[in-house]
C-alpha positions in Angstrom: 23.1 -37.8 10.1 22.1 -39.6 13.1 20.7 -43.5 12.1 17.5 -41.9 14.0 17.2 -39.1 12.0 17.8 -41.2 8.8 14.9 -43.4 10.5 12.5 -40.2 11.6 12.9 -39.1 7.7 11.7 -42.2 6.4 8.6 -42.1 8.3 8.0 -38.9 7.4 8.4 -40.1 3.7 6.1 -42.8 5.0 3.3 -40.3 6.3 3.8 -38.4 2.6 3.4 -41.6 0.7 -0.1 -42.4 2.9 -1.3 -38.8 2.7 -0.5 -38.8 -1.2 -2.3 -42.4 -1.7 -5.8 -40.9 0.4 -5.3 -37.3 -1.3 -7.3 -39.4 -4.4 -4.9 -37.9 -6.7 -4.5 -39.7 -10.4 -2.0 -39.4 -13.6 0.6 -38.0 -13.6 0.8 -35.6 -11.1 0.4 -38.7 -9.0 3.2 -40.7 -10.9 5.8 -38.2 -10.0 4.7 -37.6 -6.4 5.1 -41.2 -5.8 9.0 -41.7 -7.7 9.7 -38.6 -6.1 9.2 -39.9 -2.5 10.5 -43.5 -3.6 14.1 -41.9 -4.7 14.0 -40.0 -1.7 13.5 -43.2 0.6 15.8 -44.9 -1.6 18.9 -42.6 -1.0 17.9 -42.4 2.8 18.5 -46.1 2.9 21.4 -46.2 0.4 23.6 -43.3 2.0 22.5 -43.4 5.7 21.5 -46.9 6.5 24.1 -48.8 4.4 26.4 -46.4 5.3 27.3 -45.6 1.9 28.3 -42.3 2.1 31.6 -43.3 3.5 32.1 -44.9 0.3 31.6 -42.2 -2.1 32.6 -44.0 -5.4 30.0 -47.0 -4.4 27.4 -44.3 -3.7 28.2 -42.7 -6.8 27.3 -46.0 -8.9 23.8 -46.9 -6.6 22.7 -43.5 -7.5 23.4 -43.4 -11.2 21.4 -47.1 -11.2 18.9 -46.1 -9.4 18.8 -42.2 -11.3 18.1 -44.6 -14.6 15.6 -46.7 -13.0 13.8 -44.1 -12.2 13.9 -41.7 -15.2 13.2 -44.8 -17.6 9.7 -45.0 -14.7 8.8 -41.7 -14.8 9.5 -42.2 -18.8 6.9 -44.9 -19.2 4.2 -42.7 -16.2 4.3 -39.8 -18.7 3.9 -42.0 -21.6 0.9 -44.1 -20.2 -0.8 -41.3 -18.6 
């Protein structure tokens, strides 16, 4: 994926975040959607902009850390809602 396509995907994800915020959703559905968008944007930035796709071991490490963090955030969101 080229930097331009990555940028376009990040813009699309940001527009989705804005639409989600304006939708009036609350609770679990909102929290899960926000976390899914955050994961998507983080992966795009890590793998494409930072070009970690060229270093698979490092990319896997960052993805693991991100996944653990977002899994904990998801668990807390589900408990709190």
